[in-house]
N, C-alpha and C positions, 0 to 999 in steps of 0.2 A: 486433663485437653488430651486427646489422641495426639502421635507424635506429626501425621500428617497435616494436619490443624495448627499444630505450633510452625512448621515450615511455611503454612502459606500464609501468616501474622506475619514471620520473622520477613521473611521475603518481599509483604506487603509493606510495612513498617522500613528497610530497607531502603525500597524502591522510589518510597515516599519519600526521606531524608533525606535521598542524595539529588533528589529535582527540587525538593523546597531549596537544600544548597545549593544548588545551581541555579538554580534563580536567586539567591543576594547578590551569588557573584555577578546575573547577569548585569541586577541594576546600575553595581558599581560600574559598568562597560555601558555605555548609549551606544556605541558603534554598531553594536548587537542586536540593538531593534526588539526590548521584551515587548510583549501587546500593542505592537504594531495597530491602528485600525485596517480590516479589511471589509470587503464584501458582503463577507456572512457575517460582521459584526453591525454592520451598517442593519443587514434584515434580519437581524435579531434586534436588535432597537424598534425596528417597526412594529417584529412581531409582537414586541413586550405594552408594546404602544395601544394596542386596541385589534380589533378585527377587520378593520379594514383591508387588508393587505389581502385577504384570501378572496376578496371580488373585481380586488384591482390587479394587472400584471406588474406586480411590484419587482420582480428581479426573476429570470430565464434558469437560477439555479437551481440546485435540489431542497428541497426543504429539511430535508434530516436535519442538520448540522447547526443550522439556523434556529429550529426549533429547541435544542439538545442547550444552544447557548444563552435563547431568551429565557430557559427554567431556570439557567444558571444565576443570570443577568438578573430576573428577580426573585433568587430564592439567596442571593448575595448583596439584596437592596441597592442594585446599579454599582456595585462600587466594582470597578475592574479588577484590583491588588485579589479578591475575594475569589474570583470567577478565573483567574490564573491561580491560585491554589485546588479548585476543582477539578480545575484542568490536569493537574501535575495528580490529584488522588487517582482520574482515570488512566493515566500513565502508569501507575502504582497497579489498578490491576489488572494494566496489559499484560505485566510481568507476572500478576498470577493467573490471568490466562497462560502465556506461555508453559509453563511450569507445571500445569495440566496437562495441555497438550500432551506435554513430553515425558509424564508419567503413563500415559498409553502405550506409551511403545521404548518408553527407557528405567533403569533404576534409578531411586529415590538418586543419591548421592551424583549422576552425571544428572536428571531433569535437575536437581537446585544449581549444581552451574551453571549448565546453558540458562535454568532464569535469571541468575546471576547477571551475567556473563550480555544479556539484554538490557537489564538493570543500568548495566555502566554505557549502555547503547547513549553515545553524546545528542548525536542526531535526534533519538524518540525525546529526549529532555526539551532539547529546544523548542520541541512543540506545543511541549504543554506548556510556554511564553508567548505564542504568538499564535492570534485565533485563527484555526486555518481548521481543515475537517480530517487532518488526517488522526487527530489522537484518537480522534473518534473512530476513524473505519479500520485501523488499524489494531481495536479495541473488538468490534463486531465483528470483524475477519478469523481473529484468533479465538471468536466464541462458535462460530459460524462452524470455523473445521471440528473445534472440539465437538459441540453434539453429532457429527456426520462421520467422524473418525470410529468413535465409543460404539458399544458392541448393541448392537440393536438390542435391545429390553421392552419400552414397552411403545406404540405409536405414539403418545403427547410427547414425545421426543422430539417426533417427526415435526410436531406442530409448533414445537419452540423453535426448531432450527430453521423452522420456516417466516413466521416473526421474525427472527432477529437477523435472517436476511433478507427478508422486506427493508426493515430497518436498515441495512447495509447501504443498500441498491439505492435509495433514498437519502442516504446523507452523500455519495458518491456513485455515481451511474456508472461507471467502467466496471461494476462488478457485475453486471448484466453480461458481459461477455465471459467472467466465470460462469457462469453455469452448467453451460456443456460438461466440463468436468467434470462438476458436482452432480448432475443428472448420470452419466455416466461410474463415478465408485458408488451411489448408490444403488445402481442395476449387479453392479457384480461386487458389491459389500458382502453378502451372504453368499452360499451353498442353494441358498432357499431363493427359488427365480419371486417364486408368489409371495411371500413377504420381501424381498425387494420392489418389486413393481405397488404393493399396497405403499408402501411406505416413499414412495417417488409419490405416486399420486395421491396422496394427500399432501405429503409436503409443497408440489407444485401448485395442487388448489386451495392453498394457504396462503402460498405466497401472490396468487392471483388475487383473492378474496384480500387480501389487504394494500392491494397496489390500488381499488376501486377509485375508494372513497377521493384520494388525490386526482386521480383518474378524472373522474364527473367534474369537478372542480375546475381544471385545464380544457376539458372539455366547455365549458361553460364561458371563462374566462378568455380560453383564446384558440374557439373555436375547432379543439384536435383533443383527443383523448388519449394524450401522451400520459402514463402512468405515472412519471415520477415528476421531470420538469421538462423545459424546452432545448436544456443542454442533451438529455439524452437523447434528443435526435441524432448527433453526432457519431453514436454507437450506434444507431442501428440502424442509419442506412449512410450507410459511409460514400465519400464522394466519389463519381465517375463520369471520366472523360467521354462526351460525348461526341458520335463519328456520323455526322448528318452526309446525305447520299448529295448537296450542292459541292461542297467544299467538302468532299472525302481527303483529298490527296493532306491539302492542311488540318485536317482532323487527326488523320495517321500519322504526320510528321509532329503534332501535339502529341500524339498518345505517348510518340515513342519519349519525346522531350521528359512526358510526366514521367514513363517511366524509370526515364535512368535517373532522375533525379529525387525520384522516391527510393528507389536502391538506393543509392549513397545517404540516403534520408535514415533509411532500416542502417544500415552497416553505422555513421554514426551518431545513431544509437544506440547497437550495440554495443560500439566499442565503451561508451557514455556511459550504458546504466551497470556493465561490470568490471568499471574503471573503482581501481582503491591508496590509488595516487596518482597525481601529478604535476611533476616536480615543473617542471618547464610548459612557458605558454604556446600558445597554437598559433601563428603565425599564419595571416592569410596569404592564398595561393597568389601569386605575381599576375598583375593584369585583372585582378578583382574590382567590382564596385568600389568597396571600400577603399581601399589605393587608389582606388581613379586620381582623384585630387590632388597627388605629389605630383608639384609642377618637376618641370624637367630639369630646372636652374638646381633646385634640392638635391635630386637623384646625382644632376655631376657632381657637385658639393661633400653628397658623402653624408648630408644630415637628414637624410631619412627616417620619421621615427617608423619603429617596430611599431605592427598594428597588428594583434593577436583577436583570434579567436574565442579563445579562453585563456582568461590569467593562468596562471601557479600559484597550486595553489598552496598556507601558508604554511611554515612548518607546522604548529598546531594543529593544523587540518588534518593533514599530510599522516602527523603520529598519531592522530585519534583513527581515522577511518582505515589507515593502517592493523591499528590495536581490536578493532570493533569489530570490522569485516575483512580485514585482508589476511588477516593470522589462519580465519576458518573455512577460505575456499578450499584449498589443498584437501584437507578434510569433508569439506561438500560432497567434493564429487569423489574421494573413497567412498561414503556415505549413502550416494547413488547408484555407486557399483556393486557396491556389498547390496542393498536392497532388494537389486533387479536379480542379485543372484541367488537370496535367498525369497526369492518372490514376498518380502513383509509389505500385506498389501497397506498398510497403514504409513509406512515410511514412504510408499509407491505413489501410494494419495497425494500427499506432502509436494513430493519429490517433482509431481505432474503438474497440481497448482502451482510451482515454480516457473517450472519451464511455461506455461500457459501465459503465465502473467507475461516471462519476460518476451516471449513473441509475441503478446497480445501489445505491449510496452512499445518494441519495436517498431511497428509500423506507426503509431501514437505518438512517441515518443517520449526518450526512455533518456535517464540520468539520475543524477546520484537520490533526488529526491525521492525520484518515482520509486525510486528501487526496495524503500522504507516498510513499507506495508509485506515483502515475505521476506527482511530481515532477518525475522525472527524465525523464521522457515527454513534459512538455511542457518542460520545457529543452531538448530535442532538437530539439522540434515548432516550437522557438521558433527554436532559428539553422538550420533548414530554413529558417523563412522570412530571415530575415538574408540565409543564403548564395544563395538564389533570389533578394531584393531589390539585393546585390552585382553581382550576375553581370549584372544587366538594367543597371545604370550603370554597370558598363564595356561593358556590347556601347554602349549611348548615345554615350561618352563618345570609344571607338573607331571609330562610324559619323559 
């Protein structure tokens, strides 16, 4: 057996073993909430019960993950604990995809360590035991990036990448907004402009054609040819404040208030997106709506309870986040700087996806959970920076 295949199998076994062990620990701690019922699980059970959901407006959510969950539901003989095991398998496959992506610009050693680091990612382990679409979305995102970052060898890879990307946006429509980054990368993938254009046209054509069946279904059910689901509308049509002539002054004032609140919203999202620890809770400002119910007697007596926007994280949560993510941040920045200086196209594409995704979530809503899809990319770029630093130290020592 080739050495590369042995590494892949070992990574898969380690990642799966860790996730099964985490599940065994999780079942002894009910407060963590393993396998909680979600709207996706309800949607999946409806899919598994027949075809009636196809002709009725059953759910506005994208159908990708419920379809996967319904297939696992039937494959597991409707036993939820078996579905959780299959989701652990999907998580282990994500670790393998991270390794294959890392091998495109890292050596075997650093790629293996990067994949193992992600295999230890506790938040990703936890998603295997919650019926949420993130576990499938992260896997598909890593596969799309792997197929696009690898060298253009045959046009069929454009077809495969388009099908995987179509599956990704049907699992989570927010990745529609990442398409411009992928388009730009494909256009500058090689020095052969005609090849890049052919690859891009094939990629886009297959993605559009693969989205047509569900768009036709939505047109028949909802009267709107939406290519994915009704929830995709909020990504395709961002809300705007209308300024009408009769009440122009009031509308302009409302517009200023909305812009100010939006700026504050973006600032808060940005901080929470990159947060790696929370040792103290965040108190509500005085005079806010949440603290308006405090009486004067309470205030004068000094018995006003502390109210928090966000509670402090537990010691376990802080340590896990610092280890999984916080330690990588300095090397992640170093990796981006080195990639820019070296004009490393593959690393720059991953960096562009991270930056664009952050900008998107800053506007839509960002926190520790929404950062999860790009945590593997942060880890890979961090180890890219570590590998570059180690190489420079070696050169100095040999000089």
